[in-house]
Backbone as numpy.savetxt, mean C-alpha at the origin, in Angstrom:
# Nx Ny Nz CAx CAy CAz Cx Cy Cz
5.12 13.02 -4.35 4.01 14.48 -4.45 5.06 15.67 -4.57
4.72 16.72 -5.54 5.38 18.14 -5.15 5.38 18.63 -4.19
6.61 19.09 -3.66 6.56 19.47 -2.11 7.37 20.50 -2.07
7.20 21.75 -1.30 8.94 22.88 -1.36 9.09 22.20 0.17
9.28 21.22 0.76 9.32 20.79 2.05 10.82 20.07 1.55
11.94 20.08 2.81 12.71 19.21 2.51 12.75 17.96 1.87
13.17 17.09 1.77 13.44 15.81 1.47 12.85 14.67 2.55
12.34 14.03 2.98 12.36 13.07 3.96 13.16 12.18 3.93
14.40 11.90 4.69 14.76 10.35 3.93 14.24 9.44 4.42
13.34 9.09 5.91 13.23 8.20 6.22 11.99 7.87 5.27
11.07 8.72 4.61 10.25 8.16 3.97 10.75 7.65 2.59
11.61 8.14 2.03 12.35 7.45 1.01 12.92 6.01 1.46
13.34 5.63 2.50 13.77 4.12 2.95 12.16 3.79 3.07
11.03 4.15 4.00 9.49 3.31 3.69 9.54 2.87 2.48
9.61 3.79 1.14 9.28 3.55 -0.36 10.15 2.87 -0.92
11.34 2.58 -0.54 12.67 1.50 -0.89 12.03 -0.10 -0.17
11.76 0.07 1.18 11.24 -1.38 1.71 10.43 -1.76 0.93
8.60 -0.85 0.98 8.11 -0.87 0.12 8.21 -2.04 -1.65
8.91 -1.18 -2.19 9.38 -1.47 -3.42 9.92 -3.02 -3.51
11.01 -3.13 -2.22 11.39 -4.11 -2.37 10.63 -5.60 -1.50
10.18 -5.30 -0.93 9.04 -6.54 -0.29 7.97 -6.41 -1.47
7.53 -5.81 -2.58 6.38 -6.25 -3.39 7.17 -7.01 -4.32
8.94 -6.43 -4.57 9.07 -6.90 -5.79 9.46 -8.77 -5.06
9.79 -8.79 -3.37 9.88 -10.36 -3.34 9.31 -11.06 -3.42
8.04 -10.16 -3.22 6.41 -11.21 -2.88 6.40 -11.57 -4.37
6.57 -11.19 -5.35 5.78 -11.91 -6.58 6.75 -12.65 -7.62
8.16 -12.59 -6.72 9.09 -13.51 -7.43 8.56 -15.29 -7.17
7.56 -15.12 -6.29 6.68 -16.92 -5.62 6.01 -16.79 -7.63
5.56 -16.18 -8.25 5.19 -15.80 -9.31 5.93 -16.70 -10.67
7.35 -16.60 -10.54 7.86 -17.17 -11.61 8.64 -18.46 -10.41
9.20 -18.53 -9.51 9.62 -19.90 -8.53 8.32 -20.08 -7.22
7.42 -21.00 -7.45 6.21 -21.29 -6.71 7.16 -21.50 -5.25
8.18 -22.19 -5.49 8.73 -22.87 -4.25 9.15 -21.79 -3.51
9.08 -20.16 -3.99 9.48 -19.28 -2.78 8.04 -18.61 -2.09
6.95 -19.40 -2.01 5.69 -19.72 -1.30 5.75 -18.64 -0.71
6.95 -18.79 0.66 7.55 -18.05 1.72 7.53 -16.65 1.73
7.73 -16.44 0.39 8.08 -14.57 0.44 6.76 -14.04 0.29
5.71 -14.64 0.85 4.22 -13.76 0.62 4.28 -13.11 2.21
5.31 -13.85 2.83 5.39 -13.08 4.49 6.31 -11.84 3.93
7.14 -11.70 3.87 7.83 -10.09 3.72 7.11 -9.20 2.91
6.40 -9.83 2.09 5.24 -9.12 0.97 4.25 -8.52 1.53
3.69 -9.26 2.76 2.86 -8.50 3.35 3.23 -6.98 3.89
4.73 -6.63 3.85 5.32 -4.95 4.28 4.33 -4.10 3.24
4.42 -4.44 1.77 4.48 -3.92 0.54 3.08 -2.88 0.82
1.92 -3.17 0.68 1.06 -2.33 0.52 0.90 -1.73 2.21
0.96 -1.69 3.31 0.64 -0.96 4.45 2.05 0.30 4.46
3.15 0.37 4.20 3.88 1.00 3.50 4.04 2.13 2.55
3.33 1.78 1.33 2.62 2.29 0.25 1.74 3.48 0.92
1.11 2.64 1.84 -0.23 3.46 2.35 0.00 4.28 3.02
1.03 4.19 3.92 1.73 5.11 4.94 2.72 6.27 4.26
3.19 5.96 3.34 3.37 7.03 2.46 2.70 7.99 2.22
2.11 7.54 1.83 0.70 8.67 1.09 0.25 8.97 1.98
-0.06 8.70 3.36 -0.63 9.33 4.75 0.62 10.50 5.11
1.91 10.11 5.06 2.85 11.21 5.05 2.97 12.44 4.17
2.78 12.07 2.47 2.81 12.60 1.96 1.49 14.00 2.27
0.16 13.63 2.37 -0.77 14.42 2.67 -0.53 15.26 4.24
0.04 14.63 5.52 0.34 15.16 6.44 1.15 16.41 5.92
2.18 16.12 4.93 3.30 17.45 4.50 2.71 18.55 3.70
1.03 18.49 3.03 0.21 19.63 2.40 0.13 20.54 3.58
0.08 21.87 2.79 -0.24 23.26 3.88 -2.03 22.88 4.19
-2.36 22.98 5.60 -3.78 23.33 5.36 -4.86 23.68 4.63
-5.59 23.34 3.81 -6.34 23.84 3.09 -6.05 23.40 1.55
-4.98 22.74 1.51 -4.20 22.88 0.14 -5.47 21.83 -0.54
-5.33 21.83 -1.91 -5.96 20.76 -3.13 -5.00 19.58 -2.60
-5.70 18.74 -3.32 -4.88 17.48 -3.47 -4.32 17.97 -4.81
-3.17 17.74 -4.92 -2.16 17.97 -6.25 -2.84 16.72 -7.31
-3.25 17.33 -8.09 -3.91 16.70 -9.03 -2.80 15.87 -9.81
-1.97 15.81 -10.15 -0.30 15.41 -10.58 -0.42 13.58 -10.00
-0.42 14.38 -8.30 0.15 13.19 -7.70 -1.47 12.35 -7.98
-2.68 12.28 -8.29 -3.56 11.63 -8.20 -3.65 10.69 -9.30
-3.35 11.62 -10.45 -3.01 11.76 -12.42 -2.30 10.51 -12.16
-0.99 10.42 -11.64 -0.36 9.25 -11.86 -0.58 7.98 -11.24
-1.36 7.99 -10.20 -2.06 6.59 -9.49 -2.87 6.05 -10.59
-3.68 7.48 -11.11 -4.79 6.56 -11.78 -4.26 6.17 -13.41
-3.66 7.33 -13.76 -3.10 6.42 -15.25 -1.92 5.29 -15.27
-1.42 5.46 -13.95 -0.22 3.73 -13.97 -1.27 2.66 -13.36
-2.80 2.77 -12.91 -3.44 1.76 -13.00 -3.86 1.23 -13.83
-3.87 2.04 -15.09 -4.67 1.65 -16.32 -3.82 1.02 -16.92
-2.04 1.41 -16.67 -1.30 1.12 -17.64 -0.71 -0.79 -17.15
-0.98 -0.50 -16.11 -0.29 -1.57 -15.04 -1.28 -3.01 -15.30
-2.60 -3.01 -15.45 -3.91 -3.90 -15.33 -2.96 -4.80 -16.17
-2.51 -4.34 -17.59 -2.25 -5.83 -18.93 -1.63 -6.10 -18.06
-0.08 -5.77 -17.54 0.83 -6.60 -17.24 0.76 -7.37 -15.87
-0.10 -6.76 -14.90 -0.79 -7.51 -14.07 -1.62 -9.00 -13.89
-2.44 -8.77 -14.66 -2.74 -9.81 -15.21 -1.84 -11.21 -16.34
-0.60 -10.59 -17.16 0.26 -11.46 -17.75 0.88 -12.38 -16.81
1.36 -11.73 -15.21 1.76 -12.32 -14.43 1.17 -12.76 -13.35
-0.01 -12.44 -12.98 -0.49 -13.36 -11.91 -1.66 -14.05 -12.67
-1.77 -15.02 -12.05 -3.09 -16.19 -12.85 -3.95 -16.50 -12.37
-5.46 -15.73 -13.36 -6.59 -15.75 -13.08 -6.43 -14.40 -11.83
-6.51 -13.25 -11.64 -6.81 -12.71 -10.45 -7.96 -12.65 -10.42
-8.36 -11.95 -9.29 -9.78 -11.87 -8.84 -9.93 -10.56 -8.50
-9.16 -9.94 -8.29 -8.82 -8.13 -7.96 -8.44 -7.46 -9.52
-8.66 -6.32 -9.28 -7.94 -5.31 -10.28 -6.64 -5.14 -9.00
-5.60 -4.69 -10.39 -3.91 -3.94 -9.28 -4.13 -3.35 -8.20
-2.78 -2.75 -7.64 -3.37 -2.31 -6.23 -3.75 -0.83 -6.40
-3.03 -0.11 -7.70 -3.36 1.31 -7.60 -4.62 1.83 -7.75
-5.58 1.51 -8.35 -7.34 1.73 -7.98 -6.82 1.67 -6.21
-7.17 0.87 -5.18 -7.30 0.93 -4.16 -6.30 1.92 -3.58
-5.13 2.57 -4.10 -4.39 3.46 -3.19 -4.94 4.89 -3.67
-5.35 4.70 -5.18 -5.75 6.10 -5.46 -7.11 6.34 -4.66
-8.17 5.48 -4.54 -9.43 5.81 -3.38 -8.93 6.38 -2.19
-7.68 5.34 -1.60 -7.23 5.74 -0.07 -6.50 7.01 -0.51
-6.15 7.08 -1.35 -5.63 9.11 -1.30 -6.74 9.68 -1.33
-7.71 9.69 -1.92 -9.23 10.60 -2.37 -9.71 10.91 -0.59
-10.19 9.42 -0.09 -10.55 9.11 0.90 -9.68 9.99 2.25
-8.62 9.44 2.13 -8.04 10.52 3.09 -8.04 11.85 2.98
-7.65 12.47 2.08 -7.51 13.65 1.56 -8.94 14.45 2.04
-10.04 13.79 2.06 -11.21 14.24 2.44 -11.41 14.50 4.15
-10.89 13.33 4.37 -11.10 13.32 6.08 -10.42 14.25 6.66
-8.76 14.40 5.98 -7.72 15.30 6.58 -8.40 16.76 6.53
-9.49 17.41 5.89 -10.42 18.62 5.58 -11.40 18.66 6.21
-11.47 18.30 7.58 -12.78 17.82 8.32 -13.72 19.74 8.29
-12.95 20.36 7.80 -14.26 22.33 7.51 -14.50 22.09 6.27
-14.23 20.90 4.86 -14.47 20.83 3.75 -15.65 20.22 3.94
-16.79 20.27 2.28 -17.48 19.40 2.41 -17.16 18.08 2.68
-18.39 17.47 3.31 -18.24 15.92 3.65 -18.39 15.19 2.30
-19.44 15.53 1.58 -19.42 14.58 0.09 -18.72 13.54 -0.58
-17.92 14.49 -1.03 -16.34 13.66 -1.54 -16.42 12.64 -0.78
-15.93 12.85 0.55 -15.53 11.32 1.19 -16.25 10.51 1.39
-17.71 10.80 1.58 -18.56 9.67 1.36 -18.97 9.47 0.35
-18.87 10.26 -0.95 -19.21 9.15 -2.16 -17.68 8.28 -2.49
-16.18 8.49 -2.24 -14.98 7.66 -2.24 -15.51 6.46 -1.49
-16.14 6.61 -0.05 -16.42 5.78 0.81 -17.12 4.39 0.40
-18.33 5.39 -0.24 -19.40 4.36 -0.94 -19.17 3.86 -2.14
-18.19 4.46 -3.07 -17.16 3.59 -4.23 -16.56 2.25 -3.71
-15.98 2.75 -2.71 -14.99 1.58 -1.97 -15.96 0.42 -1.01
-16.70 0.53 -1.01 -17.64 -0.62 -0.37 -18.15 -1.09 -1.77
-18.72 -0.50 -2.68 -19.04 -1.32 -3.90 -18.51 -1.52 -4.81
-17.34 -1.44 -4.61 -16.27 -1.85 -5.32 -15.22 -2.94 -4.56
-15.82 -2.90 -3.45 -14.61 -4.13 -2.69 -14.71 -5.38 -3.60
-15.46 -6.30 -3.87 -15.04 -7.60 -4.16 -13.83 -7.35 -5.57
-13.61 -6.35 -6.06 -13.00 -6.34 -7.29 -11.24 -5.36 -6.76
-11.81 -4.40 -5.81 -10.62 -4.01 -5.39 -9.27 -4.66 -4.58
-8.04 -4.87 -5.33 -6.63 -5.63 -4.07 -7.40 -5.18 -2.78
-6.97 -5.73 -1.61 -7.37 -5.26 -0.23 -8.52 -4.69 0.28
-9.22 -4.47 -0.47 -11.15 -4.34 -0.58 -11.06 -2.43 -0.02
-12.34 -2.95 0.69 -12.36 -1.57 1.56 -11.67 -1.35 2.23
-11.04 -2.09 3.44 -10.06 -1.96 4.50 -9.24 -1.40 3.93
-8.56 -1.38 2.72 -7.57 -0.77 2.48 -7.63 0.34 1.76
-8.58 0.89 1.31 -8.85 1.98 1.17 -9.03 2.96 2.09
-9.52 2.35 3.24 -9.27 2.89 4.47 -8.08 3.27 5.41
-6.83 2.16 5.08 -5.70 2.31 5.46 -4.78 3.54 5.69
-4.39 4.43 4.27 -3.80 5.58 4.05 -4.61 6.68 5.56
-6.23 6.69 5.23 -6.47 7.56 6.48 -6.49 7.14 7.59
-6.63 6.23 8.22 -6.08 5.20 9.53 -4.66 6.08 9.83
-3.86 5.92 9.15 -2.68 6.30 9.05 -2.23 7.68 9.25
-3.21 8.40 8.79 -2.89 9.80 8.89 -3.64 10.68 10.59
-4.64 9.60 10.87 -4.81 9.83 12.14 -3.81 9.58 13.03
-3.08 8.01 12.76 -2.33 7.81 13.98 -0.76 8.52 13.56
-0.49 9.19 12.53 0.44 9.92 12.64 0.26 11.24 13.35
-1.11 11.70 13.61 -1.65 12.77 14.33 -1.84 12.52 15.73
-2.24 11.77 15.90 -2.52 11.29 17.35 -2.34 9.86 17.44
-1.00 9.98 17.72 0.12 8.71 17.67 -0.40 7.95 19.22
-0.86 8.22 19.92 -1.07 7.80 21.39 -2.61 6.97 21.42
-3.47 7.55 20.56 -5.02 6.67 20.49 -5.37 6.37 19.36
-4.67 6.81 18.16 -5.36 6.37 16.82 -4.35 5.16 16.36
-3.03 4.46 16.83 -1.88 3.48 16.34 -2.91 2.13 16.30
-3.70 2.25 17.16 -4.19 0.37 16.55 -5.16 0.30 15.43
-5.88 1.58 14.70 -6.67 1.11 13.63 -5.62 0.66 12.38
-4.15 1.31 11.73 -3.69 1.23 10.92 -3.58 -0.69 11.06
-2.66 -1.50 12.24 -2.81 -3.02 12.11 -4.11 -3.38 12.08
-5.32 -2.96 12.53 -6.62 -3.66 12.82 -7.30 -3.31 11.01
-6.54 -2.73 10.34 -7.11 -2.57 8.84 -6.39 -3.07 8.37
-5.14 -3.62 8.41 -4.04 -4.42 7.58 -4.86 -5.84 7.73
-4.70 -6.46 8.86 -5.44 -7.83 9.33 -6.71 -7.23 8.06
-7.53 -6.89 8.56 -8.76 -6.88 7.78 -8.77 -6.95 6.33
-7.74 -6.23 5.69 -7.77 -6.13 4.42 -6.73 -7.61 3.82
-6.17 -7.89 4.47 -5.33 -9.22 4.16 -6.25 -10.79 4.58
-7.62 -10.48 5.15 -8.32 -11.56 5.73 -8.72 -12.34 4.50
-8.11 -13.78 4.86 -8.92 -14.69 3.88 -8.91 -16.19 4.74
-10.05 -16.50 4.96 -10.17 -17.50 5.75 -9.73 -18.52 6.37
-9.39 -19.56 4.90 -8.24 -20.41 5.23 -7.25 -20.15 5.85
-6.17 -19.11 5.97 -5.10 -18.61 5.90 -5.41 -18.67 7.70
-6.25 -18.00 7.77 -6.55 -17.11 9.04 -7.01 -18.60 10.19
-7.91 -19.26 9.49 -8.10 -20.28 10.23 -6.98 -21.36 10.11
-6.11 -21.70 9.60 -4.52 -21.97 9.85 -4.06 -21.80 11.13
-4.02 -19.86 10.59 -3.06 -19.35 12.11 -3.42 -19.90 13.42
-4.90 -19.87 13.21 -6.04 -20.31 14.37 -5.25 -21.58 15.73
-4.93 -22.67 14.44 -4.91 -23.65 14.74 -3.19 -24.17 14.92
-2.54 -23.03 14.55 -1.07 -22.61 14.99 0.04 -23.24 13.50
-0.31 -22.94 12.72 -0.24 -23.09 11.60 1.43 -22.12 11.55
2.25 -22.59 11.27 3.74 -21.48 11.44 3.49 -20.81 10.18
3.33 -20.99 9.21 2.96 -19.71 8.02 2.28 -19.17 8.09
1.01 -19.66 8.39 0.19 -18.71 8.59 -0.12 -17.94 9.81
0.59 -18.24 10.71 0.89 -17.29 11.66 2.21 -16.03 11.29
3.28 -16.47 10.77 3.78 -15.69 10.39 3.34 -14.26 9.15
2.36 -15.14 8.28 1.74 -14.02 7.53 0.99 -13.25 8.63
0.03 -13.33 9.42 -0.98 -12.67 9.91 0.14 -11.46 11.07
1.24 -11.89 11.57 2.03 -11.39 12.57 3.06 -10.42 11.73
3.14 -10.74 10.47 3.70 -9.30 9.54 2.57 -8.65 9.25
1.09 -8.80 9.09 0.25 -8.44 8.66 0.33 -6.80 9.73
0.50 -7.50 10.73 -0.23 -6.73 12.32 0.68 -5.72 12.55
1.94 -6.33 12.21 3.20 -5.63 12.87 3.75 -4.36 11.31
3.66 -5.10 10.18 3.79 -3.87 9.47 3.44 -2.55 9.72
2.42 -1.94 10.13 2.03 -0.49 9.95 3.12 -0.40 11.12
3.00 -0.47 12.43 3.89 -0.49 13.52 5.60 -0.29 13.13
6.22 -0.86 12.40 7.15 -1.30 12.01 7.16 0.24 10.96
6.68 0.65 10.10 6.51 1.71 9.09 6.54 2.85 10.10
5.76 3.23 11.25 5.09 4.44 12.12 6.67 4.54 13.09
7.43 3.56 13.37 8.32 3.25 14.04 9.67 3.90 12.90
9.86 3.55 12.11 10.68 3.74 11.01 10.72 5.47 10.85
9.75 5.73 10.74 9.93 6.91 10.76 9.93 8.41 11.82
9.70 7.36 12.73 10.03 8.51 14.18 11.51 8.27 14.30
12.38 7.59 13.97 13.55 7.31 14.63 14.62 7.77 13.47
15.28 9.09 13.98 16.32 9.47 12.78 17.67 8.64 12.49
17.84 8.67 10.82 18.25 7.86 10.42 19.69 8.46 10.19
20.78 7.73 10.58 22.31 8.09 10.51 22.58 7.83 9.15
22.17 7.99 7.73 22.84 7.26 6.71 21.83 7.66 5.61
22.64 8.18 4.72 21.89 8.43 3.49 20.81 7.37 2.52
19.97 7.96 1.88 18.85 6.92 1.36 18.93 7.64 -0.08
18.73 6.83 -1.26 18.93 7.16 -2.42 17.47 7.59 -2.64
16.77 8.94 -3.58 15.63 9.50 -3.73 14.23 8.43 -4.00
13.58 8.21 -3.87 12.19 7.86 -4.60 11.88 8.53 -5.58
11.92 8.74 -6.62 11.28 9.72 -7.70 9.75 8.89 -8.36
9.58 9.32 -9.27 8.28 9.22 -9.75 8.40 7.90 -10.81
10.19 7.98 -11.24 10.42 6.17 -11.98 9.72 5.48 -10.99
9.35 5.22 -9.95 8.62 4.31 -9.19 7.22 3.76 -9.45
6.83 4.56 -9.94 5.58 4.57 -10.82 5.43 3.11 -12.03
6.71 3.97 -12.82 6.95 3.10 -14.39 7.35 1.77 -13.50
8.15 1.41 -12.98 8.71 0.33 -11.93 7.06 -0.69 -11.44
6.07 -0.34 -11.29 5.42 -1.16 -11.07 4.95 -2.22 -12.05
4.49 -1.42 -13.36 4.19 -2.30 -14.43 5.56 -2.97 -14.84
6.45 -2.20 -14.83 7.64 -2.91 -15.35 8.01 -4.18 -14.75
7.93 -4.39 -13.60 8.70 -5.38 -12.72 7.49 -6.70 -13.31
6.36 -6.46 -13.37 5.03 -7.55 -13.55 5.63 -7.91 -14.56
6.03 -6.66 -15.70 6.30 -7.40 -17.37 7.77 -8.46 -17.38
8.63 -7.55 -16.32 10.01 -8.41 -16.53 9.85 -9.96 -15.92
9.61 -9.92 -14.85 9.04 -11.31 -14.22 8.34 -12.13 -15.13
7.24 -11.69 -15.92 6.40 -12.80 -16.95 7.44 -12.98 -18.06
8.17 -12.35 -18.16 8.98 -12.56 -19.72 10.24 -13.72 -18.75
10.33 -13.44 -17.76 11.30 -14.45 -16.98 10.77 -15.64 -16.66
9.57 -15.51 -16.28 8.73 -16.86 -16.50 8.66 -17.60 -17.45
8.56 -16.74 -18.81 8.08 -17.88 -19.82 10.07 -17.93 -20.33
10.82 -17.60 -20.28 12.31 -18.09 -20.69 12.56 -19.38 -19.65
12.18 -19.29 -18.59 12.57 -20.51 -17.79 11.97 -21.28 -17.94
10.48 -21.47 -18.70 9.72 -22.71 -19.07 10.41 -23.68 -20.09
């Protein structure tokens, strides 16, 4: 998001971790034996949502949402759908970017309590109606707004991001296995619950090292890594 504020090193670290965990997660579509990478892959979505919340918190009070930010999310959502379906067999949802775009709109609407409420209500209604087709569902759309509240009121609102992350990743067979003590399923649930807290802690700790900035190339990385992995899978067959 364009900003006149100094570059946030911790935010860049969050973005790198989100991109890395996403890439690790998707390696299992090339090498199914790496299914356990699903565990670190649970960090990606909450860290992306936290990055959205941090960017929103850096806006001046009453500042409108930069249309370029929203436009990049929506544009690459369209560009990414075919590469996403090329890599992921029989996907049941859209790619992740529509969820993040709706989450951005909802969080921005809720961040402006003095503004009209109909934009936020409209986005929430759309998220509920589109829930079956959204990756991480309506809970995923709510997650950036929960992070905004957790950053604003850390003592009171911190439980909401972990709870919504657990709901966003809810899959009855997996959670049933966790209830029965399956180690892999327990690791997945733990990763979902801890990922938001890890991200918030990283933001609040001063970093003693430099971090390369993550710029707009990261939008292209999303469809690009789908295409690269799909091509690699075809080459290895």
